[in-house]
Phi, psi and omega in degrees: 000142181299153169239131171236165178290160168292328167308310177294326175297319187287317176304313185295318179297325180290321185289318177300317176298323182283327170294321184283332179215108187297354179273351169293131168210166187234134182218151180158181175284125174059038179275335189280254179309318183278337180063035181072166175294345181255005180056028175282333190256016183302135179097332185295321183293328183289334180271319187253353176074170186278355174280341182240348175236101198242114178289134185257165163288164179280078182207077181316305185292333178296309186278338172290321176298319178291328174297313179307309178300316186293321177293322180291338179246031165114357178262161167243085183282143171246116177265127173269112169262106194312316175234141174295342176300328187284001177303324181304323177297332187243029182294319178295319180293318183279310195268327178274331194250292181302313179293336195250344189296328180298319187285307185297342176265001187059038170087002189274330182255146174233166180221081186274077181242146176245126168253109180261134169213201187226167176217177173110140177268195178056023175260351177066048173261350172078182202288338188265351181230021188230011189278164178230103191253021182300337182283334180302307181273335175301340180284340183272119179294142173109343177263148168247144184226123179249141187218090178288139180254359184201170183295327180298314178283329176298330182275316185296318175292317182301317183297317177296315183306310184301319175287340187282144183267008167257160172291127182244134171251121177250127178259118175247140181290116194288342175274000186257359188301331180262009177285131178263153177201155174301132180221127180289147175295315181292159180293139173209153169241151174247102180313145173286147178081013176239112178278168189238116173291100181289328179207137176274154181193173181229353186258330184201153183243123173256112172271111192224152180234152172046227187298347180276352168295323178285321172303314183294318180294322180285336177284319184294333169302307180297326181294321175310320177295341181257011190077013180256118179261108185267136175260132180246128182233130178255113185291336181071314176229136174267339173225107356292152177255133178274084185303306193305318185288323178285323176287326177301313180302308180303315175307327184284319197259337183062017176208147175203150171232136169259129194231119176206153195268358174287171187289143187299313186292131175059031182255191177298324182295327188282315179299316187281321174299322184294310184302315180297317178299319178297316205249348181229028191304313188276007175245006182269136172261350181200155177310146169287125181263143171253138173233114180222182176294146174309140177279066175223158174299151182285119179294161177279319183302118186309318183303304185281327174304311189294342173279351190273335184255154173295147178241157173308318180304309175300325173299306182310312185302318180290317183295319176303315177292324176304311186288337179269359174075017184286337186259357184296305180276341178284333175294000000 
């Protein structure tokens, strides 16, 4: 099977869907000739023209509002939000309008809109361009949230999102755009709400999102050298969440660490850990641990920034303690 980058996978998914469905169009800042600052969308304007690949003014509330209206009236817009940090600018359009129209119209209106954006620190982009805000929108009923961890997931989830009749937010890790993975040439879609077991194990479950899947896989490799077999699960989507698969794994291993790059407090790790504690309590030999980003603005300094997010070594240290029973009484 061929290997392509995550960037190529996203580009390919959007191009295929635009060829398949003439109601699909793309809009955002620098999406046409520039192909976005990360060059993910390069070449699309040459094929589809400026009527379907639309450069917008620097007005996030304006063009996201336009996309909501377009989706309500028969189109399927893909909105490119240059940085996930800019979600704060479009919360009314996304959370008060797109997320609620189907309910408030008694099911008469749908908003088949995709908002693709990014997350992730350690790119030296400072506090206003390095946040991971998936929990912010996962809190809002009516939105679906996808977090691809590789090129394979990026393509399959994007195609599913474009065909969904609900508003979907897709977060891509900005450090992973050049990461390669096997991607089939034939068409495929990845259903929302179906987690993927990346590595089977019996001693501890590592549930990780987006770039943290790679962290968990590296940690699992290190733990295997110590005789600890970790199961690594990628939820793929946090809304809907494949709760059944996560619970089945934890009931088997009796221990779990949840890893996400968002701030740890009130975040994705807290929600998943709470569900595991509620529904698998009698199967647990130790408390479910959470590992997220530090609750601080992301520093620009490389030495400080690298300390704020989970690493394989930190995951290994916590897993080792869990498996040895060292954290039971401390908790």
